[in-house]
N, C-alpha and C positions, 0 to 999 in steps of 0.2 A: 504494500500500500504506500502510495506517495504521500509525502507531507503536504499539508495544505499550504497554498501560496496565495498571495494577493497582488493585484496590479495597483501600482501607485503612479499617478500622473501629476506632474507639476503644472498647475493652471495659472499661477500668477508669478510675476517676476520676483527675483530675489533682490533687486535694487532697493536700497534704503531699508532693508530689514535688519533686525538685530543680528550681530555676529554669530550668536549661538544658534539662531534659526537657519542661517546660511550654512553653518557647519553641519547641522542636522540634515538638511536637504542634500548636501554633498555626500554625507555618509550613506544616504539611501541611493546614491547614484544619480541624483537630479541636479542638473546644472543650469538649464534654461527652460523657459516655458515650452510645454509640449513634450518634454522628455518623459518617458515611461520606463518603469522598472518592475521586475517581478521579485518579490521578497517573500521569505518564509513568514507564515502567520504565527508569530509568537509574541510573548510579552515585550521583548526588547523592541521589535519592529512597531508594535502597537503604541508603545510609549513615544517613539520618535514621531509617529504619525499624529499622535495627540498634541505634541508640542507645536507642530506646523500644520494643523488641520485646516487653517484658513488659506493655505497655499496649495493644497493638494486635493485630488479626487481619488477615492479608493474603491476598488471593485474586486470581486472574486476572480481569480485567474482561471482561465479556461483550459 
């Protein structure tokens, strides 16, 4: 059985955001609006998403 994964898409620019929020986005592999990444659905990833929830869209990976 495969581990659950989630798709994360950066929908807003990182310009002018807090340094910690920029670092969180980069740690998820998101650098510019429109970037999408697939990450494991675990507590660490959910915590990062929670910190920058206003910048990203999250959906179940297919």
